[in-house]
C-alpha positions in Angstrom: -15.3 22.7 54.3 -18.0 20.3 52.9 -21.5 20.1 54.1 -22.1 17.0 56.3 -24.7 15.7 53.8 -21.9 15.0 51.2 -19.9 12.6 53.3 -22.3 11.5 56.1 -20.4 10.5 59.3 -16.8 10.3 58.1 -14.2 12.3 59.9 -11.8 15.0 58.6 -8.9 12.5 58.1 -11.0 10.3 56.0 -12.0 13.2 53.9 -8.4 14.3 53.4 -7.4 10.7 52.5 -10.2 10.6 49.9 -9.1 13.9 48.4 -5.4 12.8 48.3 -6.5 9.6 46.4 -8.5 11.7 44.0 -5.4 13.9 43.4 -3.2 11.0 42.7 -5.7 9.4 40.4 -6.0 12.7 38.5 -2.2 13.0 38.2 -1.9 9.4 36.9 -4.7 10.0 34.3 -2.9 13.2 33.2 0.4 11.3 32.8 -1.3 8.5 30.8 -3.0 11.0 28.5 0.3 12.8 27.9 2.1 9.5 27.1 -0.7 8.6 24.6 -0.7 12.0 23.0 3.1 12.1 22.5 3.6 8.5 21.5 2.7 9.0 17.8 5.0 12.0 17.6 7.9 10.1 19.1 7.2 7.1 16.8 7.1 9.4 13.8 10.4 11.0 14.8 12.0 7.5 15.1 10.6 6.4 11.7 11.9 9.6 10.2 15.5 8.6 11.1 15.2 5.5 8.8 15.5 7.5 5.6 13.9 5.7 2.6 12.0 3.4 4.8 10.1 6.3 6.5 6.4 6.7 5.7 6.1 9.5 3.2 3.5 12.2 3.3 2.7 14.6 0.5 5.0 17.6 0.5 7.2 16.2 3.3 9.3 13.6 1.5 9.3 12.4 -2.1 10.6 9.1 -3.4 12.8 9.2 -6.5 11.2 6.6 -8.8 14.5 6.3 -10.7 16.6 5.2 -7.8 14.1 3.9 -5.2 14.4 0.2 -4.1 11.4 -2.0 -3.3 11.1 -0.9 0.3 11.2 2.8 -0.6 8.6 2.4 -3.4 6.3 0.6 -0.9 6.2 3.7 1.3 4.2 5.5 -1.4 0.5 5.3 -0.8 -1.1 2.9 -3.3 2.0 1.0 -4.0 2.5 -2.5 -2.6 5.3 -5.0 -3.1 3.9 -6.3 -6.4 3.5 -2.8 -7.9 6.9 -1.8 -6.7 8.4 -4.9 -8.4 6.6 -3.9 -11.6 8.0 -0.4 -11.4 11.5 -1.7 -10.9 11.1 -4.2 -13.7 9.9 -1.5 -16.1 12.8 0.7 -15.1 15.3 -2.1 -15.7 13.8 -2.9 -19.1 13.2 0.7 -20.3 15.7 2.9 -18.5 15.1 5.9 -16.3 11.7 7.5 -16.1 11.9 10.8 -18.0 8.6 12.1 -16.6 6.4 11.0 -13.7 3.7 10.3 -16.2 5.8 7.5 -17.7 4.5 5.4 -14.7 1.3 5.1 -16.8 3.2 2.6 -18.8 3.5 0.3 -15.8 0.7 -2.3 -15.6 -1.8 -1.4 -12.9 -1.1 2.3 -12.8 -3.8 4.4 -14.4 -4.6 8.1 -14.4 -6.4 8.1 -11.0 -3.7 6.1 -9.2 -1.0 8.3 -10.6 -2.9 11.5 -9.6 -3.1 10.2 -6.0 0.6 9.3 -5.9 2.0 12.4 -7.7 2.7 14.4 -4.5 5.0 11.6 -3.3 7.1 11.2 -6.5 10.3 12.7 -7.7 12.6 12.1 -10.6 
């Protein structure tokens, strides 16, 4: 099976035990790799069940800026709690947004920031 120079003076039973241990270690490593590979997918699926609190990605889910609460607005990349509060305050003071570009009237939102957020916004 193996040349004697590989294992020296160990007997056949010891060789088989070593091979079994290697097999078990290999299976365990495979199981750990599968768990790590599928964990992000499972976490994303769980997050997706939470509706407005789910992390949004461009083209997948859009946040309605006329009805979103603070938590939903914070899911938009580039918007934190303070910016979300400004958007809600602006909306209360000025009414519904007629165009996404109306966000430019909110302090702290400029052309570049709006361009990065546009794929995540809906009216």
